[in-house]
C-alpha positions in Angstrom: -131.3 -8.1 67.8 -131.3 -11.1 65.7 -132.9 -14.2 67.0 -130.8 -17.1 66.9 -130.7 -19.7 64.2 -133.2 -22.6 65.2 -131.2 -25.7 66.0 -132.0 -29.2 66.8 -130.9 -30.6 70.1 -127.1 -31.5 69.9 -126.9 -30.0 66.5 -123.7 -28.0 66.2 -123.5 -24.9 64.0 -120.1 -24.6 62.2 -118.5 -22.1 60.5 -117.4 -23.2 56.9 -114.7 -20.9 55.4 -112.5 -21.5 52.1 -108.9 -21.4 53.2 -106.5 -19.1 51.2 -104.7 -20.3 48.7 -100.9 -18.6 48.8 -98.5 -19.2 46.4 -95.4 -20.6 47.9 -92.9 -18.4 45.7 -94.3 -15.5 47.2 -92.2 -13.9 49.6 -93.1 -14.0 53.4 -91.4 -11.0 54.1 -91.6 -7.4 51.8 -88.7 -6.8 50.0 -87.3 -3.3 49.6 -88.5 -0.8 47.5 -87.2 -0.9 44.9 -86.3 -4.2 43.7 -85.4 -5.3 40.6 -86.2 -9.0 38.7 -82.9 -9.2 36.8 -84.4 -11.9 34.6 -87.8 -10.1 33.4 -87.1 -6.6 34.4 -90.2 -6.2 36.6 -89.6 -3.9 39.5 -91.0 -4.8 43.0 -92.5 -1.3 44.7 -95.1 -0.9 47.6 -95.5 -4.2 48.1 -96.1 -5.3 44.4 -94.3 -6.2 41.3 -95.0 -4.0 38.3 -93.6 -2.9 35.0 -92.0 0.1 35.1 -88.5 1.9 34.1 -85.7 0.1 35.6 -84.5 2.4 38.7 -81.0 2.9 38.8 -80.4 2.3 42.3 -82.0 -1.1 43.0 -81.7 -4.5 45.2 -82.1 -7.6 42.5 -84.1 -10.4 43.5 -85.7 -12.8 41.1 -89.3 -12.3 41.1 -91.8 -15.4 42.1 -92.7 -16.2 38.3 -88.9 -16.1 37.4 -88.2 -18.3 40.0 -91.1 -20.7 39.2 -89.6 -20.7 35.9 -86.3 -21.5 36.7 -87.3 -24.3 39.2 -89.7 -25.5 36.7 -92.5 -25.9 39.3 -95.7 -24.4 37.6 -98.8 -23.2 39.5 -101.0 -24.2 36.5 -101.5 -26.5 33.9 -103.7 -26.1 30.8 -104.5 -29.2 28.4 -105.8 -29.2 25.5 -107.2 -31.8 23.6 -109.3 -32.7 20.7 -109.7 -33.7 17.0 -110.7 -30.0 16.9 -106.6 -29.1 17.8 -105.1 -30.6 14.9 -107.0 -27.9 12.4 -106.5 -25.1 14.5 -103.4 -25.2 16.5 -102.2 -21.9 15.4 -105.3 -20.3 16.2 -105.8 -21.5 19.7 -102.0 -20.9 20.5 -102.2 -17.3 19.3 -105.5 -17.1 21.8 -103.1 -18.4 24.7 -100.6 -16.0 23.7 -102.7 -13.2 23.5 -104.3 -13.7 26.7 -100.9 -14.2 28.8 -100.1 -10.5 27.3 -103.9 -9.3 28.2 -103.2 -10.5 31.8 -99.1 -9.7 32.0 -100.2 -6.2 31.6 -101.2 -6.0 34.8 -100.2 -8.6 36.7 -96.4 -9.0 35.8 -96.2 -12.4 37.5 -99.0 -14.1 35.7 -97.0 -16.0 32.7 -96.8 -18.5 30.5 -93.6 -20.8 31.1 -94.1 -23.3 28.6 -96.3 -24.8 25.4 -95.5 -28.0 24.7 -97.4 -29.4 21.5 -98.0 -32.8 21.0 -99.3 -34.9 18.0 -102.6 -34.7 20.2 -102.5 -32.3 22.8 -100.7 -28.9 23.9 -99.4 -28.6 27.5 -99.2 -24.7 28.6 -98.0 -24.4 31.9 -98.5 -21.1 34.2 -96.8 -18.9 36.9 -100.1 -18.6 38.5 -103.3 -20.2 38.8 -105.6 -17.6 37.0 -104.1 -17.4 33.6 -104.8 -20.8 32.8 -108.5 -20.4 33.8 -108.6 -17.3 32.1 -106.9 -18.9 28.6 -109.5 -21.9 29.0 -112.6 -19.7 29.1 -111.3 -17.5 26.3 -111.0 -20.6 24.3 -114.5 -22.1 25.3 -116.1 -18.7 24.0 -114.4 -18.2 20.9 -114.0 -21.8 19.9 -116.7 -23.8 22.3 -115.8 -27.1 23.7 -115.5 -28.7 27.1 -113.9 -26.4 29.8 -113.1 -28.5 33.2 -111.4 -26.7 36.1 -109.3 -28.6 39.0 -108.0 -26.7 42.1 -105.8 -28.6 44.2 -106.9 -28.8 47.9 -104.5 -26.5 50.1 -102.3 -25.9 48.0 -101.6 -23.0 45.1 -102.3 -25.2 41.7 -104.8 -25.5 39.0 -105.1 -27.9 36.3 -107.5 -26.8 33.8 -108.7 -29.2 30.8 -110.5 -27.9 27.6 -111.3 -30.3 24.7 -113.4 -30.3 21.5 -114.0 -33.2 19.8 -115.5 -32.4 16.2 
C-alpha cells in the first residue's frame, strides 16, 4: 500500500485536470445511420463522419464542418505574417492546402473554410482546432519562422500565428 503524500498542516491536495474542449457544432445526440451531409457528401455511420459512397437511403443533415462554414464561425484561425510572405505566398498556400488534404482524408470535419490574402498577411480559417496547428507546424518545419499557438480557455477555438521576417 502506498503511503500518503506528505503535506503541511492545512495544505490541501487538489486535483488538477484539463477540461475537455468540446465542439458546440457536434451533435449532442447520435444521428441515425446512415446520415448524409447534402453539402459535402460526408456520411455519418457508427457515430462518426466518413468519406464513403453515398448510401441510397439516408437521412440528410448538415455535418458540423458545413454548418460552421455556412454560419461563418471558424474553430481556428491561422495568420501568416512577415516579409517572407510576399516572396513565397504560393508555396505557403500550397503547403496549407496539402496539409488540409492529408488531414481531411481521415477526418472529414477538418477543413479550411477560407483563405484571405492581404498585402502583408494571409488569414486561414478552419472548421476545427487541429488543422491550424498542423499547418502551422508544417510551415515552421519547411520554412522556419516563429509559431505561436493560443487555445481559448473553455472554448473550442485556437488562434495560430506564423511569422517570418527575412
